[in-house]
Structures are given as structure tokens and as C-alpha cells.
C-alpha positions in Angstrom: 86.4 18.7 110.0 89.1 16.1 109.9 91.6 18.5 111.4 89.3 19.1 114.3 88.9 15.4 114.9 92.7 14.9 114.8 93.2 17.7 117.3 90.6 16.2 119.6 92.2 12.8 119.3 95.6 14.2 120.2 94.2 16.0 123.2 92.4 12.9 124.5 95.6 10.9 123.9 97.6 13.3 125.9 95.1 13.3 128.8 95.1 9.5 128.8 98.9 9.4 128.9 99.0 11.9 131.7 96.5 9.8 133.8 98.5 6.6 133.0 101.8 8.3 134.0 100.3 9.5 137.3 99.1 6.0 138.1 102.4 4.5 137.2 104.3 6.9 139.4 102.1 6.0 142.3 102.6 2.3 141.8 106.4 2.6 141.3 106.7 4.9 144.3 105.4 2.2 146.6 107.7 -0.5 145.3 106.2 -3.0 147.8 105.6 -5.6 145.0 109.3 -5.3 143.9 110.4 -5.7 147.5 108.3 -8.9 148.0 109.8 -10.4 144.8 113.3 -9.4 145.9 112.7 -10.9 149.3 111.8 -14.2 147.7 114.8 -14.2 145.3 117.5 -12.8 147.7 116.1 -11.9 151.1 119.0 -9.9 152.5 119.0 -7.5 149.6 115.3 -6.7 150.2 115.9 -5.3 153.7 119.1 -3.3 152.9 117.6 0.0 154.0 116.3 -1.4 157.3 119.8 -1.4 158.9 122.7 -3.7 159.5 120.9 -5.7 162.2 118.1 -6.7 159.8 120.5 -7.5 157.0 122.6 -9.7 159.4 119.6 -11.6 160.8 118.1 -12.2 157.4 121.5 -13.3 156.0 122.1 -15.8 158.8 118.6 -17.2 158.5 119.0 -17.4 154.7 122.3 -19.3 155.1 120.6 -21.7 157.6 117.7 -22.2 155.3 116.2 -20.2 152.5 112.6 -20.3 153.8 113.4 -18.8 157.2 115.3 -16.0 155.5 112.3 -15.3 153.2 109.9 -15.3 156.2 112.1 -13.0 158.2 112.5 -10.6 155.3 108.7 -10.5 154.7 108.2 -9.8 158.4 110.7 -7.0 158.5 109.2 -5.5 155.3 105.7 -5.7 156.8 106.7 -3.7 159.9 106.6 0.1 159.5 109.9 2.0 160.0 110.2 3.7 163.3 111.6 7.3 163.5 111.2 8.1 159.8 
């Protein structure tokens, strides 16, 4: 009887891990939370995949004042990409 319980426990543990891993992949695939954190810490790095123009604008605004750079980075990250 103990072997049966051990097997059932292992099966339920594997199912739980599979569900958790699926959830974790969905969260990490989005990466929006990490982008927001990065836009607060170093705004130009958060918009690196949006093109040179976005990086340049955010870099200039960050040099002029940190808050305008953060706001610009958050606005750029909030806009969906065109043509992708």
C-alpha cells in the first residue's frame, strides 16, 4: 500500500511541476515586468529592440533628466510594434 501511495505522490508532484513550468514559461515569455523594471533603472536599454530612433530619443531625455527618460521609455514600451 505504501508503494502505491508513493507512486501517486510522485505522479501528482510531476503534474504540479508541469503546470508550474507552463505558467512560468508564459510569464517569462511576456517579459513586460522586466522591461518596466529595466526602464526605471536604465531607460535606453529597455527600448533597445525598438530601433535606433527610440534609443536615441530616450538616451537624450535620460541625459537631460532621468524622469523624462523613464516616461519616454514607458510610453515607447506601451505602444505596440508596427509591422511585426
